[in-house]
N, C-alpha and C positions, 0 to 999 in steps of 0.2 A: 235478644228477644225484641220483637216489635211492640211498640207502645202506641196506642191510639186514644184520642179523647172520646168521651161518651157521646159528644155531639157528632163525631165522625161515625160512630156506631149507628146513631139514629139516622143519619143521612145516607150512609153507604153500607147498610147491613148486608145486602145481597153481595156486594163486592167483597166485603170482609169474609163472608162465609165461603165464597168461591176461593179466596186466597187460602183459607184454613184447609179446605179440602185438597187443594193442590200442593201446598207447602208442608202440611202436617206440623206446623210450628204454632205454639200458643201465642195469642195476642193479649197483652196486658191492657185493660181499659182503665183509664184514669178519669176521675171526676173531681173537679176543683183542685187539680194538681196532685191528687192523692190516688194511690192504687185502689181500685174499686172491685174489679173482677178480672177473671181470665176467660178468654174464649178458647176452647179446644175442640178439635174435630171429634166426632163420635168414636172412631176407631181408637184414637189415643186415649180418650176418656175411659173407654171400656178396658183397655190394657192397663191403665193406672188402677182402676177398680179391682181388677183381677190380682194385680201385684199387691195391693193393699190387703186384700182378703188373705193372701198367702202369708204376708208378714204378720197379720193379726193372729193367724193360726199358730205361727211359730212362737209369737209372744205368749199366747195362752199355754202352749206346751212348756215353755220355759218357766212360767209361773207355776204350773202344775208340778214340775220337777222341784222347784224351790220350796213348794209347800208339801212335798212328800207324797203327792197324789200320783203314784205310779203303779204299774201292774207288772207282774212277772210275765215272761213270755207265754207261759201256759195260761195264765189268767186272761191275757190279751187274746190268745187264740180262742179260748172258750167264749169270750164276750163277742168276738167278731163272727164266730160260727153261727150265732143267732141271726145275724144280719144277712149271712150268705146262703141261707137255706132256700 
């Protein structure tokens, strides 16, 4: 992964954004020698958000199962039929 100084971001923001769009690889921005932020292109960010949403849904489902919050097939069909009308 590419790493750039925050001062480089300040001086060459347009160039860095063009590189992001072309290469689709995140750029780590450091400040005072420490990681400060990541720059990612919009498409990659949206894909990550979508994946995170799916994973959070799976985690909620697993918690529901662990807590015994489940429905029978018939109960689920009845509940969903209200939304599908």
